[in-house]
GUTI-534233 format. One line per field, with one value per atom (N, C-alpha, C): atom name; x negated, y, z; residue number from 1; residue in three letters. Coordinates in steps of 0.2 Angstrom, whole numbers, m for minus. Atoms other than C-alpha are relative to their C-alpha. Layout:
BEGIN
atom = CA	...
east = X	...
north = Y	...
up = Z	...
nr = NUM	...
rest = ALA	...
END
This chain:
BEGIN
atom = N	CA	C	N	CA	C	N	CA	C	N	CA	C	N	CA	C	N	CA	C	N	CA	C	N	CA	C	N	CA	C	N	CA	C	N	CA	C	N	CA	C	N	CA	C	N	CA	C	N	CA	C	N	CA	C	N	CA	C	N	CA	C	N	CA	C	N	CA	C	N	CA	C	N	CA	C	N	CA	C	N	CA	C	N	CA	C	N	CA	C	N	CA	C	N	CA	C	N	CA	C	N	CA	C	N	CA	C	N	CA	C	N	CA	C	N	CA	C	N	CA	C	N	CA	C	N	CA	C	N	CA	C	N	CA	C	N	CA	C	N	CA	C	N	CA	C	N	CA	C	N	CA	C	N	CA	C	N	CA	C	N	CA	C	N	CA	C	N	CA	C	N	CA	C	N	CA	C	N	CA	C	N	CA	C	N	CA	C	N	CA	C	N	CA	C	N	CA	C	N	CA	C	N	CA	C	N	CA	C	N	CA	C	N	CA	C	N	CA	C	N	CA	C	N	CA	C	N	CA	C	N	CA	C	N	CA	C	N	CA	C	N	CA	C	N	CA	C	N	CA	C	N	CA	C	N	CA	C	N	CA	C	N	CA	C	N	CA	C	N	CA	C	N	CA	C	N	CA	C	N	CA	C	N	CA	C	N	CA	C	N	CA	C	N	CA	C	N	CA	C	N	CA	C	N	CA	C	N	CA	C	N	CA	C	N	CA	C	N	CA	C	N	CA	C	N	CA	C	N	CA	C	N	CA	C	N	CA	C	N	CA	C	N	CA	C	N	CA	C	N	CA	C	N	CA	C	N	CA	C	N	CA	C	N	CA	C	N	CA	C	N	CA	C	N	CA	C	N	CA	C	N	CA	C	N	CA	C	N	CA	C	N	CA	C	N	CA	C	N	CA	C	N	CA	C	N	CA	C	N	CA	C	N	CA	C	N	CA	C	N	CA	C	N	CA	C	N	CA	C	N	CA	C	N	CA	C	N	CA	C	N	CA	C	N	CA	C	N	CA	C	N	CA	C	N	CA	C	N	CA	C	N	CA	C	N	CA	C	N	CA	C	N	CA	C	N	CA	C	N	CA	C	N	CA	C	N	CA	C	N	CA	C	N	CA	C	N	CA	C	N	CA	C	N	CA	C	N	CA	C	N	CA	C	N	CA	C	N	CA	C	N	CA	C	N	CA	C	N	CA	C	N	CA	C	N	CA	C	N	CA	C	N	CA	C	N	CA	C	N	CA	C	N	CA	C	N	CA	C	N	CA	C	N	CA	C	N	CA	C	N	CA	C	N	CA	C	N	CA	C	N	CA	C	N	CA	C	N	CA	C	N	CA	C	N	CA	C	N	CA	C	N	CA	C	N	CA	C	N	CA	C	N	CA	C	N	CA	C	N	CA	C	N	CA	C	N	CA	C	N	CA	C	N	CA	C	N	CA	C	N	CA	C	N	CA	C	N	CA	C	N	CA	C	N	CA	C	N	CA	C	N	CA	C	N	CA	C	N	CA	C	N	CA	C	N	CA	C	N	CA	C	N	CA	C	N	CA	C	N	CA	C	N	CA	C	N	CA	C	N	CA	C	N	CA	C	N	CA	C	N	CA	C	N	CA	C	N	CA	C	N	CA	C	N	CA	C	N	CA	C	N	CA	C	N	CA	C	N	CA	C	N	CA	C	N	CA	C	N	CA	C	N	CA	C	N	CA	C	N	CA	C	N	CA	C	N	CA	C	N	CA	C	N	CA	C	N	CA	C	N	CA	C	N	CA	C	N	CA	C	N	CA	C	N	CA	C	N	CA	C	N	CA	C	N	CA	C	N	CA	C
east = 7	m462	m3	4	m475	m2	2	m479	m8	8	m497	m3	4	m510	0	0	m511	7	m7	m492	0	0	m494	m4	4	m508	4	m4	m497	6	m6	m482	m2	2	m491	m3	2	m499	7	m6	m481	4	m4	m473	m3	3	m485	m3	3	m489	4	m3	m486	1	m1	m485	m5	5	m492	m6	6	m510	m1	1	m509	7	m6	m495	m2	3	m497	4	m3	m492	m3	2	m494	m6	5	m511	m2	2	m515	m8	7	m533	m2	2	m542	m3	2	m545	m8	7	m564	m2	2	m573	m1	0	m577	4	m4	m565	m3	3	m568	4	m4	m563	1	m1	m562	8	m7	m545	2	m4	m533	6	m7	m516	4	m5	m500	5	m5	m487	7	m6	m470	5	m4	m455	7	m7	m437	4	m3	m425	5	m5	m413	6	m6	m398	m2	2	m407	m2	2	m415	6	m6	m398	4	m4	m390	m3	4	m404	2	m1	m401	7	m7	m382	0	1	m386	m3	3	m397	5	m4	m384	6	m5	m371	m3	3	m383	m5	4	m393	m7	7	m409	m3	4	m422	m2	3	m429	m5	5	m444	2	m3	m434	3	m4	m423	m5	4	m437	m5	4	m447	4	m4	m433	0	0	m433	m7	7	m452	m1	1	m451	4	m4	m437	m4	4	m448	m6	6	m464	3	m3	m453	1	m2	m446	m7	6	m464	m4	4	m472	3	m4	m458	0	1	m461	6	m5	m447	m2	3	m458	m6	4	m467	m2	3	m479	m3	2	m482	m3	3	m495	3	m4	m487	m5	4	m501	3	m3	m495	7	m7	m478	1	m1	m481	1	0	m482	m5	5	m496	3	m2	m486	8	m7	m468	0	m1	m464	8	m7	m448	2	m2	m438	6	m5	m429	4	m3	m423	8	m7	m405	5	m3	m400	4	m3	m396	3	m2	m386	m5	5	m395	2	m2	m385	m3	3	m391	m8	7	m409	m2	1	m408	0	m1	m402	m6	6	m417	m6	5	m429	0	m1	m422	m1	1	m422	m8	7	m440	m4	4	m446	1	m2	m437	m4	4	m445	m8	7	m462	m3	2	m462	m2	2	m463	m7	6	m479	m5	4	m487	m6	6	m502	m7	6	m514	0	1	m521	1	m1	m517	m6	6	m535	m1	0	m534	5	m5	m518	m2	3	m526	m5	6	m541	3	m3	m529	3	m4	m519	m5	4	m533	m7	7	m550	m5	4	m556	1	m1	m558	m1	1	m556	m3	3	m568	3	m3	m558	6	m6	m544	1	m1	m538	3	m3	m533	7	m7	m515	5	m5	m507	m5	4	m513	4	m4	m500	3	m2	m496	5	m4	m483	m1	1	m486	6	m5	m472	m3	3	m477	6	m6	m464	m1	1	m461	m5	5	m475	m7	6	m488	m2	3	m499	5	m5	m488	m2	2	m488	m2	1	m486	0	1	m488	m7	7	m504	m2	3	m512	m7	7	m530	m2	3	m540	m4	4	m546	m6	6	m563	0	m1	m558	7	m7	m542	m2	1	m543	4	m5	m528	2	m3	m520	4	m5	m506	1	m2	m503	6	m5	m486	0	0	m487	5	m6	m471	1	m3	m463	5	m5	m449	m3	2	m453	5	m4	m441	7	m6	m426	m1	1	m435	m5	5	m445	m6	5	m462	m7	6	m479	m3	3	m488	m2	3	m495	m7	7	m513	m1	1	m520	m7	7	m535	m1	1	m542	m3	2	m550	5	m5	m533	6	m5	m521	m2	0	m519	4	m4	m512	7	m7	m497	4	m4	m493	3	m2	m492	5	m5	m482	7	m6	m470	3	m2	m470	4	m3	m465	7	m6	m451	5	m4	m445	3	m2	m444	5	m6	m434	6	m6	m422	3	m3	m420	3	m3	m417	7	m6	m404	6	m5	m395	2	m1	m396	5	m4	m388	7	m7	m374	4	m4	m369	m4	4	m377	3	m3	m365	m2	3	m373	m6	6	m386	m6	6	m403	m3	4	m410	3	m4	m397	m1	1	m401	m4	5	m408	m5	6	m425	m2	2	m427	4
north = m2	539	m5	5	526	3	m2	527	1	m1	533	m6	6	520	m3	2	519	m4	3	515	m6	6	503	m6	5	493	m3	2	493	m5	3	487	m8	7	472	m4	4	467	m3	2	467	m5	5	458	m7	7	444	m3	3	442	m6	7	424	m4	4	418	m6	6	400	2	m2	402	m4	5	387	m2	3	382	m7	7	363	m4	3	357	m7	7	338	0	m1	340	m7	7	321	m1	1	325	4	m4	331	7	m7	350	0	0	353	5	m4	361	7	m7	376	0	0	382	m1	2	375	4	m5	388	m3	3	375	0	0	377	m3	2	370	3	m3	375	m4	4	368	5	m5	377	m1	1	380	5	m4	386	m1	0	390	2	m1	388	6	m6	402	0	1	395	1	m1	394	7	m7	411	5	m4	419	m1	1	410	3	m3	417	7	m7	434	2	m1	433	m1	1	426	6	m6	441	6	m5	453	0	1	446	1	m1	447	5	m6	462	m1	2	453	1	0	456	m7	7	441	m2	2	442	m3	2	441	m7	6	427	m6	5	416	m1	0	420	m4	4	413	m7	7	397	m3	2	396	m1	1	399	m6	6	385	m6	6	373	m1	1	377	m2	2	376	m8	7	359	m5	4	352	0	m1	359	m2	1	356	6	m7	374	4	m4	386	8	m6	401	0	1	404	7	m6	418	m1	0	421	6	m6	433	2	m2	444	6	m5	453	3	m3	465	2	m1	467	6	m6	483	m1	2	474	m6	5	463	m7	7	448	1	1	442	m6	6	432	m2	2	422	m5	4	415	m5	5	399	m4	3	395	1	m1	392	m2	3	382	6	m5	398	m3	2	396	3	m3	400	8	m7	417	3	m3	420	1	0	416	5	m6	428	7	m7	442	1	m1	438	2	m2	439	7	m7	455	5	m4	463	0	0	458	3	m3	464	7	m7	481	3	m2	483	1	0	478	5	m5	490	7	m7	505	0	1	498	m4	4	492	3	m3	503	m4	4	491	m6	6	477	m6	6	460	m3	2	456	4	m4	471	m3	3	463	m6	7	446	1	m2	454	3	m2	463	m5	5	448	m6	5	435	1	m1	442	m6	6	426	m5	4	417	m7	7	399	m2	0	395	m6	5	380	3	m2	391	8	m7	408	3	m2	419	3	m3	424	m4	4	415	m4	4	401	m1	1	402	7	m6	417	m1	m1	423	6	m6	435	0	m1	442	5	m4	450	3	m3	463	1	m2	468	5	m5	478	m2	3	468	m5	5	455	m6	6	441	m6	5	427	m6	6	412	m6	5	395	m2	1	391	m7	7	375	m1	1	379	1	0	376	6	m6	392	m1	1	394	m1	0	397	0	m1	396	3	m3	408	m2	3	400	m7	7	383	0	0	387	8	m7	403	m1	0	404	6	m6	416	0	0	420	7	m6	433	m2	2	434	2	m1	432	m4	3	429	m3	3	426	m6	6	413	3	m2	414	m5	4	407	2	m1	405	m6	6	392	0	1	386	m1	1	388	m4	4	376	m2	2	371	m7	7	355	m4	4	350	m2	2	348	m4	3	343	m3	3	332	4	m3	339	m2	3	327	3	m2	333	7	m7	351	1	0	347	m2	1	339	5	m5	354	5	m4	364	m2	3	352	1	m2	355	7	m7	373	1	m1	372	m3	3	360	5	m5	372	6	m6	387	m2	2	377	m1	1	372	7	m7	390	4	m4	397	m3	3	384	1	0	385	4	m4	399	m1	0	395	m7	6	378	1	m1	376	m1	1	379	m6	6	365	m7	6	353	m1	0	357	m5	6	342	3	m2	345	m5	5	328	0
up = m2	496	5	m4	503	7	m7	522	0	0	527	2	0	527	7	m7	546	2	m1	547	m4	4	533	3	m3	542	6	m6	558	m2	3	547	m1	2	540	6	m6	557	4	m3	564	m4	4	550	m1	1	548	7	m6	567	1	m1	572	m6	6	554	1	0	552	m4	4	547	m6	5	535	m3	3	523	m2	0	525	m6	5	508	m1	1	503	m6	5	494	m3	3	492	1	m1	497	6	m6	513	m3	2	512	2	m1	510	6	m6	525	m2	3	514	m7	5	501	m7	7	483	m5	4	470	m7	7	455	m1	1	447	m7	6	434	m1	1	427	m4	4	420	m2	2	410	3	m3	416	m5	4	405	3	m1	410	m6	7	395	0	1	389	4	m4	398	7	m7	415	1	m1	412	1	0	408	7	m6	423	6	m6	435	0	1	428	3	m3	432	7	m7	449	3	m3	452	0	1	446	6	m5	458	7	m7	473	1	0	469	1	0	466	m7	7	452	m2	2	442	5	m4	453	7	m6	469	0	1	462	0	1	457	6	m7	473	5	m5	483	m1	1	474	1	m1	475	8	m7	494	3	m1	495	m1	2	486	5	m4	497	7	m7	513	0	0	508	0	1	503	6	m6	519	6	m6	531	5	m4	537	m2	1	539	m1	0	539	m5	5	523	m2	2	518	m7	7	499	m2	3	492	m6	6	479	m3	4	469	m6	6	456	1	m1	464	4	m4	473	7	m7	489	1	0	496	1	m2	503	2	m3	508	5	m5	523	0	1	520	6	m5	534	m3	2	530	5	m6	547	0	m1	552	m6	5	536	m4	4	525	m7	7	509	m5	5	493	m1	0	493	6	m6	511	m1	1	506	m5	5	491	4	m4	503	5	m4	515	m4	4	501	m3	3	494	6	m6	512	1	m1	514	m5	5	497	0	m1	499	5	m6	516	m2	2	509	m5	5	495	3	m3	506	3	m3	513	m4	5	497	m2	3	495	2	m2	504	m4	4	493	5	m4	498	4	m3	502	7	m6	515	5	m4	522	3	m3	524	5	m5	533	7	m6	545	4	m3	549	3	m2	550	m1	1	552	2	m2	560	m5	7	543	1	0	542	m7	6	528	m5	4	522	m5	4	515	0	0	510	6	m6	525	m1	0	529	m5	5	513	m4	5	502	m6	6	489	m2	2	478	m6	6	465	m3	4	451	m5	5	440	m5	5	424	m4	3	418	m8	7	400	m1	1	393	3	m2	403	m5	4	396	0	1	389	3	m4	401	m4	4	389	5	m4	395	1	m2	405	m1	0	399	0	m1	400	7	m7	416	1	m1	423	4	m3	429	8	m7	447	2	m3	458	7	m7	473	5	m5	481	m1	1	483	m6	6	471	m2	2	461	m6	5	451	m3	4	437	m5	5	427	m3	3	416	m5	5	403	m7	7	385	m5	4	371	3	m4	383	4	m5	393	5	m5	409	m1	2	405	4	m4	413	2	m2	423	8	m7	440	0	m1	444	6	m6	457	1	m3	467	m2	2	459	6	m5	475	5	m4	483	m4	4	469	m6	7	454	m4	5	438	1	m1	440	6	m6	457	m1	1	452	m6	4	437	3	m4	449	4	m3	459	m4	5	444	m2	1	441	6	m6	459	m1	0	456	m5	5	440	2	m2	448	6	m5	463	m3	3	452	m3	4	442	5	m5	458	4	m2	465	m4	5	449	0	1	449	6	m6	467	6	m5	478	7	m6	492	4	m4	496	4	m4	509	m4	4	502	2	m2	512	m3	3	504	m8	7	486	m2	2	477	m5	3	470	m6	5	460	m6
nr = 1	1	1	2	2	2	3	3	3	4	4	4	5	5	5	6	6	6	7	7	7	8	8	8	9	9	9	10	10	10	11	11	11	12	12	12	13	13	13	14	14	14	15	15	15	16	16	16	17	17	17	18	18	18	19	19	19	20	20	20	21	21	21	22	22	22	23	23	23	24	24	24	25	25	25	26	26	26	27	27	27	28	28	28	29	29	29	30	30	30	31	31	31	32	32	32	33	33	33	34	34	34	35	35	35	36	36	36	37	37	37	38	38	38	39	39	39	40	40	40	41	41	41	42	42	42	43	43	43	44	44	44	45	45	45	46	46	46	47	47	47	48	48	48	49	49	49	50	50	50	51	51	51	52	52	52	53	53	53	54	54	54	55	55	55	56	56	56	57	57	57	58	58	58	59	59	59	60	60	60	61	61	61	62	62	62	63	63	63	64	64	64	65	65	65	66	66	66	67	67	67	68	68	68	69	69	69	70	70	70	71	71	71	72	72	72	73	73	73	74	74	74	75	75	75	76	76	76	77	77	77	78	78	78	79	79	79	80	80	80	81	81	81	82	82	82	83	83	83	84	84	84	85	85	85	86	86	86	87	87	87	88	88	88	89	89	89	90	90	90	91	91	91	92	92	92	93	93	93	94	94	94	95	95	95	96	96	96	97	97	97	98	98	98	99	99	99	100	100	100	101	101	101	102	102	102	103	103	103	104	104	104	105	105	105	106	106	106	107	107	107	108	108	108	109	109	109	110	110	110	111	111	111	112	112	112	113	113	113	114	114	114	115	115	115	116	116	116	117	117	117	118	118	118	119	119	119	120	120	120	121	121	121	122	122	122	123	123	123	124	124	124	125	125	125	126	126	126	127	127	127	128	128	128	129	129	129	130	130	130	131	131	131	132	132	132	133	133	133	134	134	134	135	135	135	136	136	136	137	137	137	138	138	138	139	139	139	140	140	140	141	141	141	142	142	142	143	143	143	144	144	144	145	145	145	146	146	146	147	147	147	148	148	148	149	149	149	150	150	150	151	151	151	152	152	152	153	153	153	154	154	154	155	155	155	156	156	156	157	157	157	158	158	158	159	159	159	160	160	160	161	161	161	162	162	162	163	163	163	164	164	164	165	165	165	166	166	166	167	167	167	168	168	168	169	169	169	170	170	170	171	171	171	172	172	172	173	173	173	174	174	174	175	175	175	176	176	176	177	177	177	178	178	178	179	179	179	180	180	180	181	181	181	182	182	182	183	183	183	184	184	184	185	185	185	186	186	186	187	187	187	188	188	188	189	189	189	190	190	190	191	191	191	192	192	192	193	193	193	194	194	194	195	195	195	196	196	196	197	197	197	198	198	198	199	199	199	200	200	200	201	201	201	202	202	202	203	203	203	204	204	204	205	205	205	206	206	206	207	207	207	208	208	208	209	209	209	210	210	210	211	211	211	212	212	212	213	213	213	214	214	214	215	215	215	216	216	216	217	217	217	218	218	218	219	219	219	220	220	220	221	221	221	222	222	222	223	223	223	224	224	224	225	225	225	226	226	226	227	227	227	228	228	228	229	229	229	230	230	230	231	231	231	232	232	232
rest = UNK	UNK	UNK	UNK	UNK	UNK	UNK	UNK	UNK	UNK	UNK	UNK	UNK	UNK	UNK	UNK	UNK	UNK	UNK	UNK	UNK	UNK	UNK	UNK	UNK	UNK	UNK	UNK	UNK	UNK	UNK	UNK	UNK	UNK	UNK	UNK	UNK	UNK	UNK	UNK	UNK	UNK	UNK	UNK	UNK	UNK	UNK	UNK	UNK	UNK	UNK	UNK	UNK	UNK	UNK	UNK	UNK	UNK	UNK	UNK	UNK	UNK	UNK	UNK	UNK	UNK	UNK	UNK	UNK	UNK	UNK	UNK	UNK	UNK	UNK	UNK	UNK	UNK	UNK	UNK	UNK	UNK	UNK	UNK	UNK	UNK	UNK	UNK	UNK	UNK	UNK	UNK	UNK	UNK	UNK	UNK	UNK	UNK	UNK	UNK	UNK	UNK	UNK	UNK	UNK	UNK	UNK	UNK	UNK	UNK	UNK	UNK	UNK	UNK	UNK	UNK	UNK	UNK	UNK	UNK	UNK	UNK	UNK	UNK	UNK	UNK	UNK	UNK	UNK	UNK	UNK	UNK	UNK	UNK	UNK	UNK	UNK	UNK	UNK	UNK	UNK	UNK	UNK	UNK	UNK	UNK	UNK	UNK	UNK	UNK	UNK	UNK	UNK	UNK	UNK	UNK	UNK	UNK	UNK	UNK	UNK	UNK	UNK	UNK	UNK	UNK	UNK	UNK	UNK	UNK	UNK	UNK	UNK	UNK	UNK	UNK	UNK	UNK	UNK	UNK	UNK	UNK	UNK	UNK	UNK	UNK	UNK	UNK	UNK	UNK	UNK	UNK	UNK	UNK	UNK	UNK	UNK	UNK	UNK	UNK	UNK	UNK	UNK	UNK	UNK	UNK	UNK	UNK	UNK	UNK	UNK	UNK	UNK	UNK	UNK	UNK	UNK	UNK	UNK	UNK	UNK	UNK	UNK	UNK	UNK	UNK	UNK	UNK	UNK	UNK	UNK	UNK	UNK	UNK	UNK	UNK	UNK	UNK	UNK	UNK	UNK	UNK	UNK	UNK	UNK	UNK	UNK	UNK	UNK	UNK	UNK	UNK	UNK	UNK	UNK	UNK	UNK	UNK	UNK	UNK	UNK	UNK	UNK	UNK	UNK	UNK	UNK	UNK	UNK	UNK	UNK	UNK	UNK	UNK	UNK	UNK	UNK	UNK	UNK	UNK	UNK	UNK	UNK	UNK	UNK	UNK	UNK	UNK	UNK	UNK	UNK	UNK	UNK	UNK	UNK	UNK	UNK	UNK	UNK	UNK	UNK	UNK	UNK	UNK	UNK	UNK	UNK	UNK	UNK	UNK	UNK	UNK	UNK	UNK	UNK	UNK	UNK	UNK	UNK	UNK	UNK	UNK	UNK	UNK	UNK	UNK	UNK	UNK	UNK	UNK	UNK	UNK	UNK	UNK	UNK	UNK	UNK	UNK	UNK	UNK	UNK	UNK	UNK	UNK	UNK	UNK	UNK	UNK	UNK	UNK	UNK	UNK	UNK	UNK	UNK	UNK	UNK	UNK	UNK	UNK	UNK	UNK	UNK	UNK	UNK	UNK	UNK	UNK	UNK	UNK	UNK	UNK	UNK	UNK	UNK	UNK	UNK	UNK	UNK	UNK	UNK	UNK	UNK	UNK	UNK	UNK	UNK	UNK	UNK	UNK	UNK	UNK	UNK	UNK	UNK	UNK	UNK	UNK	UNK	UNK	UNK	UNK	UNK	UNK	UNK	UNK	UNK	UNK	UNK	UNK	UNK	UNK	UNK	UNK	UNK	UNK	UNK	UNK	UNK	UNK	UNK	UNK	UNK	UNK	UNK	UNK	UNK	UNK	UNK	UNK	UNK	UNK	UNK	UNK	UNK	UNK	UNK	UNK	UNK	UNK	UNK	UNK	UNK	UNK	UNK	UNK	UNK	UNK	UNK	UNK	UNK	UNK	UNK	UNK	UNK	UNK	UNK	UNK	UNK	UNK	UNK	UNK	UNK	UNK	UNK	UNK	UNK	UNK	UNK	UNK	UNK	UNK	UNK	UNK	UNK	UNK	UNK	UNK	UNK	UNK	UNK	UNK	UNK	UNK	UNK	UNK	UNK	UNK	UNK	UNK	UNK	UNK	UNK	UNK	UNK	UNK	UNK	UNK	UNK	UNK	UNK	UNK	UNK	UNK	UNK	UNK	UNK	UNK	UNK	UNK	UNK	UNK	UNK	UNK	UNK	UNK	UNK	UNK	UNK	UNK	UNK	UNK	UNK	UNK	UNK	UNK	UNK	UNK	UNK	UNK	UNK	UNK	UNK	UNK	UNK	UNK	UNK	UNK	UNK	UNK	UNK	UNK	UNK	UNK	UNK	UNK	UNK	UNK	UNK	UNK	UNK	UNK	UNK	UNK	UNK	UNK	UNK	UNK	UNK	UNK	UNK	UNK	UNK	UNK	UNK	UNK	UNK	UNK	UNK	UNK	UNK	UNK	UNK	UNK	UNK	UNK	UNK	UNK	UNK	UNK	UNK	UNK	UNK	UNK	UNK	UNK	UNK	UNK	UNK	UNK	UNK	UNK	UNK	UNK	UNK	UNK	UNK	UNK	UNK	UNK	UNK	UNK	UNK	UNK	UNK	UNK	UNK	UNK	UNK	UNK	UNK	UNK	UNK	UNK	UNK	UNK	UNK	UNK	UNK	UNK	UNK	UNK	UNK	UNK	UNK	UNK	UNK	UNK	UNK	UNK	UNK	UNK	UNK	UNK	UNK	UNK	UNK	UNK	UNK	UNK	UNK	UNK	UNK	UNK	UNK	UNK	UNK	UNK	UNK	UNK	UNK	UNK	UNK	UNK	UNK	UNK	UNK	UNK	UNK	UNK	UNK	UNK	UNK	UNK	UNK	UNK	UNK	UNK	UNK	UNK	UNK	UNK	UNK	UNK	UNK	UNK	UNK	UNK	UNK	UNK	UNK	UNK	UNK	UNK	UNK	UNK	UNK	UNK	UNK	UNK	UNK	UNK	UNK	UNK	UNK	UNK
END
């Protein structure tokens, strides 16, 4: 049973208190004074072998595919930004956002455990929309970026709209980066939507490659330090 809305608001204020207001990714361009919502997207596909490996990793560590991939995404975002405290918006996951702690050089297995604990805790307080959570945490809005989190991750379960590979540029991108994935035909497929005011297509394709490599390394040896996993 979900907590009352008042308790949920208090939970999110406490959970996200002190979080970095901006995930400082290498954009290659100066951030506009006011957020520009123009967007593009690139496709991303994890082959059957890697998908199976991630499922096996999840079974060993008690994580769903959503949690497993999110751990890899948080790792990539942390490495790119140089920040060990990463907040990712999670619309459609029965929770508004997840704050992932990558401090203390955790192994990949320890990172999975941290993501699992954060996700299970957040699910009890998931009745607030992530826009409401963003307003609670950062009402003093910086017009140059989305409040509270600038990167999101959406997982589409079986029975939802088939994700497919995203190769068409969307009309808008509400966030700096949005990773959207789901399983189809034994593969994890989808894409990354990005703000064209900040990123070139080639840069985001490279980010997708980093994620694929991070997940490969996590599946191969979850006892290695996550910070030491090669991304290239």
